[in-house]
ZAGU-913277 format. One record per residue (C-alpha): residue number from 0; residue in three letters; chain; x, y, z. Coordinates in nm, 3 decimals, padded with zeros to 5 digits. Layout:
REM ZAGU-913277
- k,r,c,u,v,w
- NUM,ALA,A,X,Y,Z
...
END
This chain:
REM ZAGU-913277
- k,r,c,u,v,w
- 0,UNK,A,03.048,04.321,00.725
- 1,UNK,A,02.753,04.495,00.595
- 2,UNK,A,02.686,04.220,00.336
- 3,UNK,A,02.725,03.948,00.590
- 4,UNK,A,02.481,04.125,00.813
- 5,UNK,A,02.244,04.161,00.517
- 6,UNK,A,02.258,03.798,00.425
- 7,UNK,A,02.198,03.706,00.801
- 8,UNK,A,01.896,03.920,00.807
- 9,UNK,A,01.763,03.776,00.480
- 10,UNK,A,01.822,03.426,00.605
- 11,UNK,A,01.649,03.515,00.923
- 12,UNK,A,01.347,03.659,00.735
- 13,UNK,A,01.320,03.336,00.540
- 14,UNK,A,01.330,03.136,00.855
- 15,UNK,A,01.059,03.350,00.992
- 16,UNK,A,00.851,03.336,00.690
- 17,UNK,A,00.881,02.951,00.680
- 18,UNK,A,00.757,02.924,01.039
- 19,UNK,A,00.466,03.171,00.947
- 20,UNK,A,00.359,02.947,00.680
- 21,UNK,A,00.391,02.624,00.915
- 22,UNK,A,00.215,02.807,01.186
- 23,UNK,A,-00.083,02.902,00.948
- 24,UNK,A,-00.102,02.538,00.812
- 25,UNK,A,-00.358,02.383,00.791
- 26,UNK,A,-00.634,02.649,00.709
- 27,UNK,A,-00.881,02.418,00.518
- 28,UNK,A,-00.966,02.063,00.490
- 29,UNK,A,-00.693,01.798,00.394
- 30,UNK,A,-00.755,01.537,00.137
- 31,UNK,A,-00.628,01.200,00.177
- 32,UNK,A,-00.652,00.990,-00.146
- 33,UNK,A,-00.711,00.645,-00.164
- 34,UNK,A,-00.590,00.536,-00.534
- 35,UNK,A,-00.833,00.240,-00.563
- 36,UNK,A,-01.203,00.176,-00.515
- 37,UNK,A,-01.386,00.191,-00.177
- 38,UNK,A,-01.409,-00.144,00.007
- 39,UNK,A,-01.040,-00.237,-00.083
- 40,UNK,A,-00.748,-00.276,00.179
- 41,UNK,A,-00.585,00.051,00.109
- 42,UNK,A,-00.930,00.232,00.136
- 43,UNK,A,-01.019,00.046,00.462
- 44,UNK,A,-00.679,00.134,00.627
- 45,UNK,A,-00.687,00.499,00.530
- 46,UNK,A,-01.035,00.535,00.670
- 47,UNK,A,-00.922,00.386,00.986
- 48,UNK,A,-00.645,00.653,01.025
- 49,UNK,A,-00.840,00.964,00.891
- 50,UNK,A,-01.017,01.042,01.217
- 51,UNK,A,-00.707,01.023,01.421
- 52,UNK,A,-00.514,01.227,01.173
- 53,UNK,A,-00.792,01.482,01.181
- 54,UNK,A,-00.768,01.518,01.561
- 55,UNK,A,-00.391,01.534,01.554
- 56,UNK,A,-00.353,01.789,01.270
- 57,UNK,A,-00.646,02.008,01.411
- 58,UNK,A,-00.833,02.039,01.071
- 59,UNK,A,-01.105,01.844,00.900
- 60,UNK,A,-00.961,01.553,00.699
- 61,UNK,A,-01.151,01.348,00.423
- 62,UNK,A,-01.077,01.071,00.228
- 63,UNK,A,-01.141,01.057,-00.141
- 64,UNK,A,-01.120,00.733,-00.387
- 65,UNK,A,-00.954,00.791,-00.727
- 66,UNK,A,-00.925,00.433,-00.903
- 67,UNK,A,-00.788,00.321,-01.226
- 68,UNK,A,-00.441,00.198,-01.370
- 69,UNK,A,-00.372,-00.007,-01.049
- 70,UNK,A,-00.318,00.322,-00.857
- 71,UNK,A,-00.141,00.524,-01.131
- 72,UNK,A,-00.435,00.736,-01.211
- 73,UNK,A,-00.455,00.887,-00.863
- 74,UNK,A,-00.060,00.906,-00.851
- 75,UNK,A,-00.033,01.071,-01.173
- 76,UNK,A,-00.304,01.332,-01.093
- 77,UNK,A,-00.137,01.402,-00.758
- 78,UNK,A,00.220,01.452,-00.898
- 79,UNK,A,00.068,01.738,-01.114
- 80,UNK,A,-00.053,01.945,-00.817
- 81,UNK,A,00.102,02.222,-00.634
- 82,UNK,A,00.290,02.093,-00.321
- 83,UNK,A,00.060,02.251,-00.049
- 84,UNK,A,-00.001,01.969,00.199
- 85,UNK,A,-00.352,01.982,00.138
- 86,UNK,A,-00.354,01.682,-00.095
- 87,UNK,A,-00.185,01.352,-00.014
- 88,UNK,A,-00.222,01.006,-00.119
- 89,UNK,A,-00.167,00.674,00.057
- 90,UNK,A,00.056,00.485,-00.184
- 91,UNK,A,00.172,00.130,-00.142
- 92,UNK,A,00.480,-00.044,-00.281
- 93,UNK,A,00.322,-00.112,-00.607
- 94,UNK,A,00.185,00.245,-00.663
- 95,UNK,A,00.513,00.400,-00.575
- 96,UNK,A,00.752,00.155,-00.665
- 97,UNK,A,00.635,-00.098,-00.922
- 98,UNK,A,00.417,00.066,-01.146
- 99,UNK,A,00.639,00.372,-01.255
- 100,UNK,A,00.893,00.082,-01.347
- 101,UNK,A,00.652,-00.112,-01.573
- 102,UNK,A,00.431,00.161,-01.719
- 103,UNK,A,00.457,00.488,-01.899
- 104,UNK,A,00.349,00.719,-01.607
- 105,UNK,A,00.424,01.075,-01.549
- 106,UNK,A,00.590,01.001,-01.214
- 107,UNK,A,00.901,00.843,-01.064
- 108,UNK,A,01.115,00.797,-00.768
- 109,UNK,A,01.180,01.195,-00.745
- 110,UNK,A,00.822,01.300,-00.762
- 111,UNK,A,00.728,01.272,-00.407
- 112,UNK,A,00.782,01.431,-00.059
- 113,UNK,A,00.761,01.116,00.168
- 114,UNK,A,00.553,01.206,00.476
- 115,UNK,A,00.539,00.887,00.671
- 116,UNK,A,00.511,00.521,00.647
- 117,UNK,A,00.216,00.348,00.816
- 118,UNK,A,00.194,-00.016,00.769
- 119,UNK,A,00.347,-00.318,00.635
- 120,UNK,A,00.149,-00.626,00.633
- 121,UNK,A,00.217,-00.957,00.471
- 122,UNK,A,-00.020,-01.068,00.184
- 123,UNK,A,-00.208,-01.405,00.213
- 124,UNK,A,-00.347,-01.627,-00.054
- 125,UNK,A,-00.721,-01.707,00.021
- 126,UNK,A,-01.024,-01.871,-00.115
- 127,UNK,A,-01.399,-01.841,-00.059
- 128,UNK,A,-01.507,-02.021,00.263
- 129,UNK,A,-01.732,-02.252,00.051
- 130,UNK,A,-01.450,-02.342,-00.181
- 131,UNK,A,-01.343,-02.700,-00.201
- 132,UNK,A,-00.996,-02.609,-00.138
- 133,UNK,A,-00.877,-02.674,00.218
- 134,UNK,A,-00.489,-02.631,00.167
- 135,UNK,A,-00.231,-02.543,-00.098
- 136,UNK,A,-00.175,-02.898,-00.158
- 137,UNK,A,-00.550,-02.945,-00.292
- 138,UNK,A,-00.475,-02.626,-00.517
- 139,UNK,A,-00.161,-02.774,-00.667
- 140,UNK,A,-00.346,-03.105,-00.718
- 141,UNK,A,-00.635,-02.942,-00.881
- 142,UNK,A,-00.445,-02.712,-01.112
- 143,UNK,A,-00.224,-02.983,-01.225
- 144,UNK,A,-00.537,-03.205,-01.284
- 145,UNK,A,-00.712,-02.961,-01.496
- 146,UNK,A,-00.469,-02.691,-01.646
- 147,UNK,A,-00.651,-02.371,-01.761
- 148,UNK,A,-00.959,-02.430,-01.560
- 149,UNK,A,-00.885,-02.219,-01.242
- 150,UNK,A,-00.854,-01.846,-01.238
- 151,UNK,A,-00.693,-01.599,-00.988
- 152,UNK,A,-00.824,-01.235,-00.983
- 153,UNK,A,-00.616,-00.906,-00.891
- 154,UNK,A,-00.695,-00.546,-00.836
- 155,UNK,A,-00.509,-00.472,-01.149
- 156,UNK,A,-00.178,-00.573,-01.336
- 157,UNK,A,00.113,-00.494,-01.128
- 158,UNK,A,-00.078,-00.447,-00.802
- 159,UNK,A,00.017,-00.611,-00.515
- 160,UNK,A,-00.284,-00.863,-00.551
- 161,UNK,A,-00.134,-00.955,-00.891
- 162,UNK,A,00.225,-00.994,-00.753
- 163,UNK,A,00.100,-01.212,-00.468
- 164,UNK,A,-00.073,-01.465,-00.703
- 165,UNK,A,00.226,-01.443,-00.955
- 166,UNK,A,00.467,-01.521,-00.650
- 167,UNK,A,00.239,-01.816,-00.551
- 168,UNK,A,00.184,-01.988,-00.901
- 169,UNK,A,00.531,-01.911,-01.023
- 170,UNK,A,00.678,-02.032,-00.702
- 171,UNK,A,00.471,-02.350,-00.741
- 172,UNK,A,00.557,-02.386,-01.119
- 173,UNK,A,00.202,-02.346,-01.199
- 174,UNK,A,00.161,-01.998,-01.368
- 175,UNK,A,00.106,-02.159,-01.713
- 176,UNK,A,-00.161,-02.361,-01.596
- 177,UNK,A,-00.393,-02.091,-01.432
- 178,UNK,A,-00.556,-01.775,-01.580
- 179,UNK,A,-00.554,-01.429,-01.447
- 180,UNK,A,-00.848,-01.197,-01.431
- 181,UNK,A,-00.783,-00.836,-01.328
- 182,UNK,A,-01.040,-00.591,-01.177
- 183,UNK,A,-01.034,-00.220,-01.108
- 184,UNK,A,-00.953,-00.250,-00.721
- 185,UNK,A,-00.991,-00.532,-00.470
- 186,UNK,A,-01.337,-00.462,-00.374
- 187,UNK,A,-01.488,-00.567,-00.731
- 188,UNK,A,-01.251,-00.863,-00.728
- 189,UNK,A,-01.347,-01.003,-00.396
- 190,UNK,A,-01.728,-01.000,-00.499
- 191,UNK,A,-01.625,-01.228,-00.789
- 192,UNK,A,-01.439,-01.451,-00.559
- 193,UNK,A,-01.762,-01.486,-00.333
- 194,UNK,A,-01.972,-01.533,-00.633
- 195,UNK,A,-01.730,-01.813,-00.759
- 196,UNK,A,-01.622,-01.653,-01.059
- 197,UNK,A,-01.269,-01.635,-00.963
- 198,UNK,A,-01.095,-01.916,-00.755
- 199,UNK,A,-00.804,-01.748,-00.582
- 200,UNK,A,-00.711,-01.398,-00.446
- 201,UNK,A,-00.426,-01.237,-00.258
- 202,UNK,A,-00.433,-00.947,-00.033
- 203,UNK,A,-00.356,-00.858,00.329
- 204,UNK,A,-00.557,-00.994,00.664
- 205,UNK,A,-00.721,-00.666,00.675
- 206,UNK,A,-00.913,-00.726,00.360
- 207,UNK,A,-00.935,-01.112,00.404
- 208,UNK,A,-01.126,-01.077,00.732
- 209,UNK,A,-01.363,-00.845,00.574
- 210,UNK,A,-01.540,-01.139,00.396
- 211,UNK,A,-01.618,-01.492,00.433
- 212,UNK,A,-01.278,-01.629,00.305
- 213,UNK,A,-01.039,-01.899,00.407
- 214,UNK,A,-00.654,-01.828,00.400
- 215,UNK,A,-00.432,-02.104,00.265
- 216,UNK,A,-00.103,-01.950,00.314
- 217,UNK,A,00.084,-01.639,00.410
- 218,UNK,A,00.368,-01.464,00.241
- 219,UNK,A,00.551,-01.389,00.557
- 220,UNK,A,00.869,-01.510,00.739
- 221,UNK,A,00.677,-01.683,01.017
- 222,UNK,A,00.297,-01.799,01.076
- 223,UNK,A,00.079,-01.517,01.199
- 224,UNK,A,-00.021,-01.531,01.552
- 225,UNK,A,-00.390,-01.460,01.430
- 226,UNK,A,-00.366,-01.773,01.208
- 227,UNK,A,-00.138,-02.022,01.355
- 228,UNK,A,-00.249,-02.303,01.124
- 229,UNK,A,-00.204,-02.129,00.816
- 230,UNK,A,00.137,-02.214,00.667
- 231,UNK,A,00.399,-01.971,00.525
- 232,UNK,A,00.471,-01.980,00.151
- 233,UNK,A,00.827,-02.122,00.258
- 234,UNK,A,00.642,-02.416,00.416
- 235,UNK,A,00.433,-02.493,00.087
- 236,UNK,A,00.754,-02.503,-00.140
- 237,UNK,A,00.794,-02.135,-00.254
- 238,UNK,A,01.161,-02.024,-00.243
- 239,UNK,A,01.299,-01.669,-00.218
- 240,UNK,A,01.249,-01.411,-00.367
- 241,UNK,A,00.879,-01.517,-00.417
- 242,UNK,A,00.827,-01.645,-00.061
- 243,UNK,A,00.791,-01.310,00.136
- 244,UNK,A,00.584,-01.008,00.006
- 245,UNK,A,00.457,-00.718,00.217
- 246,UNK,A,00.192,-00.448,00.138
- 247,UNK,A,00.378,-00.136,00.287
- 248,UNK,A,00.234,00.207,00.234
- 249,UNK,A,00.232,00.552,00.368
- 250,UNK,A,00.148,00.921,00.282
- 251,UNK,A,00.302,01.097,00.009
- 252,UNK,A,00.276,01.448,-00.101
- 253,UNK,A,00.383,01.616,-00.426
- 254,UNK,A,00.786,01.685,-00.449
- 255,UNK,A,00.891,02.038,-00.322
- 256,UNK,A,00.663,02.050,-00.009
- 257,UNK,A,00.788,02.313,00.223
- 258,UNK,A,00.952,02.187,00.525
- 259,UNK,A,00.751,02.355,00.790
- 260,UNK,A,00.439,02.192,00.640
- 261,UNK,A,00.614,01.859,00.605
- 262,UNK,A,00.696,01.885,00.978
- 263,UNK,A,00.332,01.960,01.063
- 264,UNK,A,00.201,01.671,00.852
- 265,UNK,A,00.467,01.426,00.971
- 266,UNK,A,00.401,01.501,01.363
- 267,UNK,A,00.006,01.458,01.292
- 268,UNK,A,00.096,01.136,01.112
- 269,UNK,A,00.316,01.018,01.409
- 270,UNK,A,00.029,01.111,01.660
- 271,UNK,A,-00.247,00.937,01.454
- 272,UNK,A,-00.060,00.632,01.412
- 273,UNK,A,00.022,00.583,01.780
- 274,UNK,A,-00.319,00.709,01.901
- 275,UNK,A,-00.536,00.453,02.115
- 276,UNK,A,-00.791,00.474,01.833
- 277,UNK,A,-00.569,00.353,01.561
- 278,UNK,A,-00.406,00.109,01.749
- 279,UNK,A,-00.725,-00.052,01.827
- 280,UNK,A,-00.822,-00.041,01.475
- 281,UNK,A,-00.494,-00.208,01.377
- 282,UNK,A,-00.517,-00.466,01.643
- 283,UNK,A,-00.874,-00.552,01.521
- 284,UNK,A,-00.775,-00.555,01.150
- 285,UNK,A,-00.454,-00.732,01.159
- 286,UNK,A,-00.274,-00.426,01.030
- 287,UNK,A,00.090,-00.444,01.103
- 288,UNK,A,00.212,-00.096,01.203
- 289,UNK,A,00.538,00.025,01.069
- 290,UNK,A,00.578,00.384,01.101
- 291,UNK,A,00.867,00.593,00.981
- 292,UNK,A,00.908,00.964,00.977
- 293,UNK,A,00.995,01.171,00.654
- 294,UNK,A,01.379,01.117,00.641
- 295,UNK,A,01.367,00.776,00.732
- 296,UNK,A,01.079,00.677,00.490
- 297,UNK,A,01.244,00.880,00.198
- 298,UNK,A,01.539,00.652,00.245
- 299,UNK,A,01.345,00.339,00.269
- 300,UNK,A,01.125,00.436,-00.017
- 301,UNK,A,01.429,00.500,-00.235
- 302,UNK,A,01.600,00.180,-00.141
- 303,UNK,A,01.278,-00.012,-00.224
- 304,UNK,A,01.230,00.146,-00.553
- 305,UNK,A,01.583,-00.005,-00.665
- 306,UNK,A,01.509,-00.345,-00.484
- 307,UNK,A,01.183,-00.406,-00.625
- 308,UNK,A,01.359,-00.421,-00.974
- 309,UNK,A,01.431,-00.778,-00.891
- 310,UNK,A,01.060,-00.847,-00.790
- 311,UNK,A,00.947,-00.694,-01.112
- 312,UNK,A,01.187,-00.942,-01.308
- 313,UNK,A,01.076,-01.233,-01.096
- 314,UNK,A,00.710,-01.160,-01.175
- 315,UNK,A,00.782,-01.118,-01.545
- 316,UNK,A,00.660,-00.770,-01.551
END
């Protein structure tokens, strides 16, 4: 009886301590890490979220960029940090599920505490607005006529931008007729697209609309309401599993984060994502909101980790 009572008291004290930690959190600014250069789609989305997350959590929130290794530099650095909740990264499908399966990095499926998913936007293949290509039919004809002349860019090997182009040109049996030029982030790549040094690029509508670009196809099940004249990958002849590709992402903290802190961050994310301000940002930018809480996001993330092994194989990675 005394032992049972003692265990009960200890358990109660542990709960009280956990509650106290959660009640004190946060006590200092929270850093949201964008694992790519400023100006890319991930960076733009995170900066659109940050002020609303700050309002919801009741503490200063700032965004920092840590580029390199197609997102793996930031992810590798974050996984080595203590799980305090003061550092999180917005990691996409590629950083969290593709890169650790194709590179020797110090993180994997068990390295994280998923906090919330935020968006899941289909990618698009686009060209500069002064490009001669008006359709994917034009692209196919030109690449077949002059193999080796045309170049697609990416934000790095294995990034969603790379996978989009591989899906496009592999799906159209043109992969051996085009060249790949990787960059350190989408920002530098689209500058080269504007300058005419690369011919094709693939990213979300959010990034595509930031410049003077022309979309030629979308990797979605249906045409987008915002671009009803742009065909889907299926319509231009790309078969599954290469015909649909979505850039999903969310906030991850290092593994082992205390549950009370997870709850605080998850609620702040929920409030921020559903705030009027972020909803307006999403509508203006073409961001497709896809919010999940910690448990649902964790299950989704782990399922994606396994499922994307097929995508890795299809992309030849």
